[in-house]
N, C-alpha and C positions, 0 to 999 in steps of 0.2 A: 687298633680295632679292628682295620680294613684288610691287613697281612693275615689275621688270622682268620678270616672271611673267607680269603684268598687261597689258602693251606686249605680246609676245611672243604670249599670247591673242589679241591686237588684232591684230594684224599676220596673224595667221593669219588670222582672220576674213574681215578684210581681202581677200586670195589668194583664200581660195574662192568667194567673193562674185564677186569679178573671175571669175574661171574657171569659175563657172556660169554668168553671164552673158555670157561670150564662146562657151560651150557649147549654151547657147539660141537665140544670136543666130544661129549655125551650122546651127540646125535652121532656124530658122524661114525665113533664107538659101535653103539646099536647098532648102525648101518650095517657098517663092515662085520661084527659078529652075526648077523642072521645072514648075510650073504653067505661065511663062511661053512657058517651051518647046513644052509641049504648045498653047496659043494658037498661036505661031506657024506650028506645026508644020500646022494643023487638026487636033488630035485630043484625044481628053479630059484627058489627064494620066495621073498617078498616084493615082487615086479609087476605087481597090478595098477599099483595108486602112486600116478605120475610116474617120470620121468627116473629109470631107473629104482624104484619104487621109495624115491624119497620121502611122498608122503607118507607111507606105513605108520612111522609113529603117531603121525596128526589121525590119521584116521584107527588107530587102534584108542588114542585119548575120548576120541568124540563116540565110538561105539564103548567105549565104558561107562561116560557118560551117560549116557540114552538105554543102554542094559536097566531093563524092569526086574525086580525079583520079585520073584514067585514066593508067597507066603503060604 
C-alpha cells in the first residue's frame, strides 16, 4: 500500500515540475517576444515595470482584472 502512495507522490511531483517549467518557459518566451517586437518596430518595448520589464505580464494581468466594463 505504501509503495503506491510513494509512486503517486513521485508522479504528482513530476507533473508539478513539468507544469512549472512550462509556465516559466511561457513567461520567458512572452518577454522575449515583446522585446523583439519592440526592436523590430524601433521602440523600447515594455521596460517600465520592474527590471528589464520582467513584471510587465503581472501588470497586464492586474490591469485586466481591474478594468471596468462600461455598458
